[in-house]
C-alpha positions as CSV (number, residue, x, y, z in Angstrom):
1,M,0.0,0.0,0.0
2,K,1.4,3.4,-1.0
3,V,1.4,5.7,2.0
4,D,-0.7,8.9,1.6
5,F,1.2,11.4,3.8
6,T,-1.7,13.8,3.6
7,K,-3.9,11.2,5.3
8,L,-1.2,10.4,7.8
9,D,-0.8,14.1,8.6
10,R,-4.6,14.3,9.4
11,G,-4.2,11.5,11.9
12,F,-1.2,13.1,13.6
13,N,-2.8,16.6,13.6
14,P,-6.5,15.7,13.8
15,E,-9.5,18.0,14.0
16,C,-11.9,15.2,14.9
17,V,-11.1,12.1,17.0
18,V,-13.6,9.2,17.6
19,V,-13.0,6.6,20.3
20,I,-14.7,3.3,19.4
21,G,-15.6,0.8,22.0
22,D,-14.4,2.5,25.2
23,S,-16.3,1.1,28.2
24,Q,-16.9,1.4,31.9
25,R,-15.1,-1.9,32.2
26,N,-11.7,-0.3,31.4
27,K,-12.7,2.9,33.2
28,F,-13.0,4.7,29.9
29,Q,-9.2,4.6,29.4
30,W,-9.1,6.2,26.0
31,L,-11.7,8.8,26.4
32,N,-10.0,10.0,29.6
33,T,-6.7,10.0,27.9
34,Q,-8.0,12.1,25.0
35,K,-9.8,14.6,27.2
36,T,-7.0,17.1,26.5
37,F,-7.6,16.9,22.7
38,N,-8.1,20.4,21.3
39,G,-10.6,19.4,18.6
40,R,-14.0,17.5,18.4
41,L,-14.0,14.3,20.5
42,Y,-16.7,11.7,20.1
43,S,-17.5,8.2,21.3
44,V,-19.0,5.2,19.6
45,Q,-20.6,2.7,22.0
46,V,-23.7,0.5,22.0
47,S,-23.7,-0.6,25.7
48,E,-26.4,1.4,27.6
49,K,-24.4,1.1,30.8
50,S,-21.2,2.5,29.2
51,I,-23.2,5.2,27.4
52,K,-24.4,6.6,30.6
53,G,-20.8,7.0,31.9
54,I,-19.7,8.6,28.6
55,E,-22.5,11.1,28.7
56,A,-21.7,11.9,32.3
57,M,-18.2,12.8,31.1
58,G,-19.8,15.4,28.7
59,I,-18.8,13.5,25.6
60,Q,-21.3,13.0,22.7
61,N,-21.8,9.2,22.0
62,Y,-23.1,7.7,18.8
63,R,-24.2,4.1,18.3
64,S,-22.5,3.9,14.9
65,L,-19.4,5.5,13.5
66,L,-21.4,6.4,10.4
67,D,-23.6,8.7,12.5
68,V,-20.7,10.9,13.6
69,P,-21.0,14.3,11.9
70,G,-18.3,15.4,9.5
71,P,-15.0,13.9,8.5
72,V,-13.1,11.7,11.0
73,D,-9.3,12.2,11.1
74,L,-8.4,9.6,13.8
75,A,-10.3,6.7,15.1
76,V,-9.1,5.0,18.3
77,V,-10.4,1.4,18.2
78,T,-10.6,-0.5,21.5
79,V,-13.2,-3.2,20.7
80,P,-12.7,-6.9,21.4
81,R,-10.7,-8.8,18.7
82,S,-13.9,-10.5,17.4
83,A,-15.4,-7.1,16.4
84,A,-12.2,-5.7,14.8
85,L,-13.1,-6.5,11.2
86,D,-16.6,-5.1,11.5
87,V,-15.2,-1.8,13.0
88,L,-12.6,-1.7,10.2
89,E,-15.5,-1.8,7.6
90,D,-17.2,1.1,9.3
91,C,-13.9,3.1,9.2
92,I,-13.7,2.3,5.5
93,R,-17.3,3.4,4.8
94,K,-16.7,6.6,6.9
95,D,-13.5,7.3,5.0
96,V,-11.5,7.7,8.3
97,A,-8.0,9.0,7.6
98,V,-6.2,7.0,10.2
99,A,-7.4,4.1,12.4
100,H,-5.4,3.3,15.5
101,F,-6.2,-0.2,16.7
102,F,-5.4,-0.6,20.4
103,T,-7.2,-3.9,20.1
104,A,-4.8,-6.8,20.6
105,G,-4.9,-10.6,20.4
106,F,-3.5,-11.1,16.9
107,S,-0.2,-12.5,15.6
108,E,1.6,-11.7,18.8
109,T,-0.5,-14.5,20.5
110,G,1.2,-17.1,18.3
111,S,-2.3,-18.7,17.7
112,E,-3.5,-19.6,14.2
113,E,-6.7,-17.7,14.8
114,G,-4.9,-14.5,15.8
115,K,-2.6,-14.7,12.8
116,K,-5.5,-15.3,10.4
117,L,-7.5,-12.3,11.8
118,E,-4.5,-10.0,11.5
119,Q,-3.9,-11.1,7.9
120,L,-7.6,-10.4,7.1
121,L,-7.4,-7.0,8.8
122,A,-4.3,-6.1,6.8
123,K,-5.7,-7.3,3.5
124,R,-8.9,-5.4,3.9
125,A,-7.1,-2.2,5.0
126,R,-4.7,-2.3,2.1
127,E,-7.5,-2.9,-0.4
128,A,-9.4,0.1,0.9
129,N,-6.2,2.2,1.4
130,I,-7.0,3.0,5.0
131,H,-4.0,3.9,7.1
132,L,-4.1,1.5,10.0
133,I,-1.7,1.9,13.0
134,G,-1.3,-1.4,15.0
135,P,-3.0,-3.5,16.0
136,N,-1.8,-4.0,19.6
137,C,-0.4,-0.5,20.1
138,M,-0.8,2.8,21.9
139,G,-1.0,5.0,18.8
140,I,-0.2,8.7,18.5
141,F,1.2,11.3,20.9
142,N,1.0,14.9,19.7
143,P,1.2,17.2,22.8
144,M,0.3,20.4,21.0
145,A,-2.8,18.8,19.6
146,G,-3.6,17.2,23.0
147,I,-3.5,13.7,21.6
148,R,-1.9,11.3,24.2
149,Q,-1.0,7.6,24.6
150,Q,-1.7,7.7,28.4
151,P,-2.9,10.3,30.9
152,M,0.5,11.0,32.5
153,Q,1.8,12.6,29.3
154,Y,2.0,16.4,29.0
155,T,0.3,18.7,26.6
156,G,0.5,22.2,25.4
157,V,4.2,22.1,24.5
158,S,6.3,20.8,21.6
159,G,10.0,20.0,21.1
160,P,12.5,18.7,18.6
161,L,12.0,15.0,19.2
162,G,10.2,12.4,17.0
163,F,9.9,8.9,18.5
164,I,8.8,5.7,16.7
165,S,8.2,2.6,18.9
166,Q,6.9,-0.9,18.6
167,S,6.3,-0.8,22.4
168,G,3.5,1.3,23.8
169,T,5.2,1.4,27.3
170,H,8.5,2.6,25.8
171,A,6.7,5.2,23.7
172,S,4.9,6.8,26.7
173,N,7.9,6.4,29.0
174,F,10.2,8.0,26.4
175,S,8.1,11.1,26.3
176,L,8.2,11.4,30.1
177,V,12.0,10.6,30.5
178,A,12.9,13.1,27.8
179,H,10.6,15.7,29.3
180,I,12.5,15.4,32.6
181,Q,15.7,15.8,30.7
182,G,14.4,19.1,29.2
183,M,13.6,17.6,25.8
184,D,10.0,17.5,24.5
185,V,8.3,15.4,21.8
186,A,6.8,17.0,18.7
187,K,5.3,13.7,17.6
188,S,5.5,10.1,18.7
189,V,3.9,6.8,17.6
190,S,3.5,3.3,19.1
191,F,2.8,1.0,16.1
192,G,2.7,-2.4,17.8
193,N,2.5,-5.3,15.2
194,G,3.0,-2.9,12.3
195,T,0.6,-4.9,10.2
196,V,-0.2,-2.1,7.6
197,L,2.0,0.9,8.6
198,D,5.4,-0.1,9.6
199,S,8.5,1.7,11.0
200,A,9.7,2.8,7.6
201,D,6.4,4.6,6.9
202,F,6.6,6.6,10.1
203,L,10.3,7.3,9.6
204,E,9.7,8.7,6.2
205,Y,6.8,10.8,7.5
206,F,8.9,12.2,10.4
207,S,11.6,13.1,8.0
208,R,9.1,15.4,6.3
209,D,8.0,17.1,9.5
210,P,9.9,20.4,10.0
211,E,9.2,20.4,13.8
212,I,11.1,17.1,14.2
213,K,14.9,17.7,14.3
214,V,16.1,14.4,15.7
215,I,14.4,10.9,15.5
216,G,14.6,8.1,18.1
217,M,13.3,4.6,17.5
218,Y,12.6,1.5,19.6
219,L,12.4,-1.5,17.3
220,E,11.9,-5.2,17.8
221,G,11.9,-6.2,14.1
222,V,10.9,-5.0,10.6
223,H,8.6,-6.6,8.1
224,D,10.4,-5.4,5.0
225,G,14.1,-5.1,5.8
226,R,15.2,-3.9,2.4
227,R,12.6,-1.0,2.4
228,F,13.4,-0.1,6.0
229,L,17.1,0.2,5.2
230,N,16.5,2.2,2.0
231,V,14.3,4.7,3.9
232,L,16.7,4.8,6.9
233,R,19.7,5.6,4.6
234,R,17.8,8.5,3.0
235,V,16.5,9.9,6.3
236,A,19.7,9.6,8.2
237,V,21.4,12.0,5.8
238,Q,18.7,14.6,6.5
239,K,18.1,14.1,10.2
240,P,19.9,12.2,13.0
241,V,18.4,8.8,13.7
242,V,19.2,6.9,17.0
243,I,17.9,3.3,17.3
244,W,17.4,1.2,20.4
245,K,17.0,-2.4,19.3
246,G,15.0,-4.8,21.5
247,G,15.7,-8.6,21.4
248,R,19.5,-8.4,21.1
249,T,19.8,-11.7,23.0
250,S,18.1,-15.1,22.5
251,A,15.9,-14.5,25.6
252,G,15.0,-11.1,24.3
253,G,14.2,-12.6,20.9
254,R,11.8,-15.0,22.5
255,A,10.1,-12.2,24.4
256,I,9.5,-10.0,21.3
257,A,7.8,-12.9,19.5
258,S,5.0,-12.8,22.1
259,H,5.0,-9.0,22.4
260,T,4.6,-7.8,18.8
261,G,5.1,-11.0,16.8
262,S,8.4,-9.8,15.3
263,L,11.1,-12.1,14.2
264,A,14.5,-12.0,15.7
265,V,17.3,-10.5,13.5
266,S,21.0,-11.6,13.7
267,P,22.7,-8.9,15.8
268,A,25.8,-8.9,13.5
269,I,23.8,-8.3,10.4
270,W,21.6,-5.7,12.1
271,N,24.6,-3.8,13.5
272,S,26.4,-3.7,10.2
273,A,23.4,-2.6,8.2
274,L,22.5,0.2,10.5
275,K,26.1,1.5,10.5
276,Q,26.1,1.6,6.7
277,C,22.9,3.6,6.8
278,G,24.3,6.2,9.2
279,A,22.1,5.4,12.3
280,V,23.5,5.4,15.8
281,Q,22.7,2.5,18.1
282,V,22.1,2.5,21.8
283,G,21.2,0.0,24.4
284,N,18.6,1.5,26.8
285,M,16.2,4.3,27.3
286,E,18.6,6.7,29.2
287,E,21.3,6.3,26.5
288,L,18.7,7.0,23.8
289,V,17.5,10.2,25.4
290,D,21.0,11.4,26.3
291,T,22.3,10.7,22.8
292,L,19.4,12.6,21.2
293,Q,20.0,15.5,23.5
294,A,23.7,15.6,22.7
295,I,23.3,15.4,18.9
296,Y,20.5,18.0,19.0
297,Y,22.5,20.6,21.0
298,L,26.1,20.0,20.0
299,P,28.0,21.2,16.9
300,P,29.8,18.5,14.9
301,V,32.0,16.3,17.1
302,V,35.0,15.5,15.0
303,S,37.5,14.0,17.5
304,N,37.7,12.0,20.7
305,R,40.0,14.5,22.5
306,V,38.4,15.9,25.6
307,G,39.3,18.6,28.1
308,I,37.5,18.5,31.5
309,A,37.4,21.0,34.3
310,G,35.3,21.7,37.4
311,G,35.6,18.6,39.6
312,S,37.3,17.6,42.8
313,G,40.1,15.0,43.0
314,G,37.9,12.0,43.4
315,Q,35.6,13.1,40.6
316,S,38.5,13.8,38.3
317,V,39.7,10.2,38.7
318,D,36.2,8.8,38.1
319,I,35.5,11.0,35.1
320,A,38.8,10.1,33.5
321,D,38.0,6.4,33.9
322,E,34.4,6.8,32.5
323,F,35.5,8.7,29.5
324,A,38.5,6.5,28.7
325,E,36.4,3.4,29.0
326,V,34.1,4.4,26.2
327,G,37.0,5.3,23.9
328,L,37.4,9.1,24.6
329,N,40.8,10.5,25.0
330,L,42.0,13.0,27.7
331,P,45.3,14.2,26.4
332,P,47.8,16.4,28.4
333,L,47.4,20.1,28.1
334,T,49.9,22.1,26.0
335,Q,52.9,23.7,27.7
336,E,51.3,27.1,26.8
337,S,48.2,26.2,28.8
338,I,50.1,24.9,31.7
339,K,52.2,28.0,31.9
340,E,49.1,30.2,31.8
341,L,47.5,28.1,34.6
342,E,50.6,28.4,36.7
343,T,50.1,32.2,36.9
344,F,47.0,32.0,39.1
345,F,46.1,28.3,39.9
346,T,46.1,27.3,43.6
347,L,47.6,23.8,43.8
348,I,46.3,23.3,47.4
349,G,43.3,21.1,46.9
350,G,43.6,21.1,43.2
351,G,45.7,20.3,40.1
352,Y,45.9,21.2,36.4
353,S,46.4,17.9,34.7
354,N,43.5,16.8,32.5
355,P,40.9,16.6,34.0
356,I,41.6,19.9,35.8
357,D,40.9,19.4,39.6
358,T,39.7,22.9,40.5
359,G,38.8,22.3,44.1
360,N,37.1,25.1,45.9
361,P,40.0,27.7,45.8
362,N,40.0,27.8,41.9
363,R,36.3,27.8,41.4
364,Q,36.1,31.5,41.2
365,E,38.6,31.3,38.3
366,M,36.4,29.1,36.1
367,K,36.2,31.7,33.4
368,R,40.0,31.8,32.9
369,I,40.3,28.0,33.2
370,M,37.6,27.3,30.6
371,E,39.0,29.9,28.2
372,I,42.4,28.3,28.5
373,L,40.9,24.9,27.6
374,E,39.0,26.6,24.7
375,R,42.3,27.8,23.2
376,D,44.3,24.6,23.9
377,V,45.1,22.9,20.5
378,N,45.3,19.4,22.1
379,L,41.5,19.6,23.0
380,D,38.6,19.3,20.6
381,N,35.7,18.9,23.1
382,L,35.1,20.6,26.5
383,V,33.3,19.2,29.6
384,F,32.3,21.3,32.5
385,L,31.6,19.5,35.7
386,G,28.9,21.4,37.6
387,N,28.6,21.4,41.4
388,L,25.3,21.7,43.2
389,F,26.8,23.6,46.0
390,F,27.7,26.4,43.6
391,T,24.8,26.1,41.2
392,S,22.4,26.6,44.2
393,S,23.4,30.3,43.9
394,A,21.4,31.9,41.2
395,K,24.2,34.4,40.6
396,I,26.9,31.7,40.2
397,L,24.6,29.6,38.0
398,E,23.9,32.5,35.7
399,S,27.6,33.3,35.6
400,E,28.8,29.8,34.8
401,S,26.0,29.1,32.2
402,S,26.7,32.4,30.5
403,L,30.4,31.7,30.4
404,L,29.8,28.4,28.6
405,A,27.2,30.0,26.3
406,D,29.7,32.7,25.3
407,I,32.3,30.0,24.4
408,T,29.8,28.2,22.2
409,K,29.1,31.4,20.3
410,R,32.7,31.9,19.3
411,S,34.2,28.4,19.3
412,K,33.5,25.2,17.2
413,K,34.4,23.0,20.2
414,P,31.4,21.2,21.6
415,I,30.7,21.8,25.3
416,I,28.7,19.6,27.6
417,T,27.9,20.1,31.3
418,I,27.5,17.4,34.0
419,I,25.6,18.0,37.1
420,P,25.7,14.9,39.3
421,Y,23.2,14.4,42.1
422,T,22.5,11.7,44.7
423,T,19.4,12.6,46.7
424,P,15.8,13.5,45.5
425,A,16.3,17.1,46.8
426,E,19.6,17.3,44.7
427,M,17.8,15.9,41.7
428,R,15.3,18.7,41.7
429,R,18.0,21.3,42.0
430,A,20.0,19.6,39.3
431,R,17.1,19.7,36.9
432,E,16.4,23.4,37.7
433,A,20.0,24.1,36.9
434,A,19.9,22.0,33.7
435,T,17.1,24.2,32.4
436,K,19.3,27.3,32.6
437,Y,22.1,25.6,30.6
438,Q,19.7,24.2,28.0
439,E,18.1,27.6,27.5
440,K,21.5,28.7,26.4
441,G,22.0,25.7,24.0
442,I,24.2,23.5,26.3
443,P,23.3,19.9,26.9
444,V,23.3,18.7,30.5
445,F,23.7,15.2,31.9
446,F,23.3,13.9,35.4
447,S,26.0,11.3,35.6
448,L,29.6,10.9,34.4
449,E,28.8,7.6,32.6
450,R,25.8,9.0,30.8
451,S,27.7,12.1,29.6
452,A,30.6,10.0,28.4
453,R,28.4,7.7,26.4
454,A,26.3,10.5,24.9
455,L,29.5,12.3,23.7
456,R,30.9,9.1,22.3
457,N,27.7,8.3,20.5
458,T,27.6,11.8,19.0
459,L,31.1,11.4,17.7
460,E,30.0,8.1,16.2
461,Y,27.0,9.8,14.6
462,Y,29.3,12.3,12.8
463,R,31.7,9.6,11.8
464,L,28.9,7.6,10.2
465,K,27.5,10.7,8.6
466,R,30.8,11.5,7.0
467,G,31.1,7.9,5.8
468,A,27.5,8.0,4.4
469,S,28.2,11.3,2.6
470,Q,31.4,10.0,1.1
471,A,29.7,6.9,-0.1
472,E,27.2,9.0,-2.1
473,L,30.1,10.8,-4.0
C-alpha cells in the first residue's frame, strides 16, 4: 500500500477524533486519555451502561461511526478482537483518515486464529487504502494537539523529538523521561505489530516534518528489511536517527515474538546494516534520550580528544575512567596552557592535569580556566563538571552558564555540562540548573557515565554521517 502522507498528517494533527468501544469496564481509558484533545472528540458505543458513563463525562456518544457528523481524522479502536473486522469496515465506509487499533490478540499471541485475523485485517485495510496503526499498540502522541497515549503525558508544548516505537510502554515512557531531561516530543507513535503501517512509513513521515529535528526509534523487528534500510539511509542523511533495538539476546528474541510477533534478527547483520545507513545504536532508554540531546544541541563532534574541568580530586579520577572506558581521550594540556594556569592556579586542593581538579579555591577562576581549555590545541571537546553547592546560587549559575554560552558562540568546540546528584532534593536542584544551561543551548547530563556515552555516540554519529556522505560521492 502506498502511504498517503496527507492522510497520515490528518491522523497526527486531527480536528476530529472518535474513540470506538471504550467502556466502563476499562474505566474509559481512551476517552479519559484524550480529554486534553483540542478538537472535536466523540465516542461510539452501544452498551447502555457505558453510554451513561460517557455522557456523564460530557462526551457525545453515537451508536454507529457512520452517524458521527463530519470527516473523522483519527479513530481509536478499543473493541474486542472479534469485532475488529466489522469496525474496520465502518472506518472504511466513513473514510476515516487513520485508524489506531489498540485492540490486541492477533499474531503476537502465536495462535492460528490470531494470525489469520491479522492477515484479514491487513488485507482489507490495504484494499481500501485505509491507514491503520497497529494493532496491539498505543498509537499517537502529539502534545500540541492534546493527543496522548496515556494520561500521565504532558500537553500544550512541543519539542524537537520524534519517536517511533513498537512498544507502547516505551513510547509513553520515552516522552516522560525526555521531558524530565528538558527535551520534549513533537510527535511520537507506538505502532505495535505494524501490520499495515510499519516503522519505515513513520520514519519517512517524520523526515518530512519540519518540527522534528532528531528521531529516536525502539524496534523489535521490521517486516520489509530492504525497504526499511533504504528509507533509513535516505532519512539519516537529512536528520539524526538513533535506534534502540530490542531482542538483542536469545531471551529477548523469544520475548518479542510474544510482544509484537516480530522475528529476531541476527545482531551482527543488524549492526552492520545500521552503521552503513548512518544510524546510531544505543542499548537502553537513558542512553537513547542522552544521545538525542547531545546530537541536537552540539555542533559537529570530530575528535575524541576531551578537556575536562570543574571537579574535585575523586571526581576527576572517576570521570577520567568513565571517558577513557568508552573510547574518549583525555590528552595532556599544551605547555602554553600549563604556563598560563601556573600564573594563578592554587595547587592546594587542586591540580591542572587533564581533568583539571579545580577544588574550591579555583572555582572563582572558572572563566579563565575554561577559556584556556578553549584555546588549547590538544583539545577538541570541552566538559564542564557542575557542582550543586555552587549552582544553588542563582548568581553563580547565571555566571557559569553564561560563560559556557559565550564560548559556544565563538568556538567550534562542543561543550557539555555534567551536574551529578545523589538525593531526590539534589535531583530537583540539578534539573532546575539544567534548564538554565539548556536555554543557552548547552546539553546537561546527570552522571559521568551517561555524559561519556552521549559524547561518544555523538562522535559516532558524525563519523557515520561523513562515511555516508562520502559513499554518495
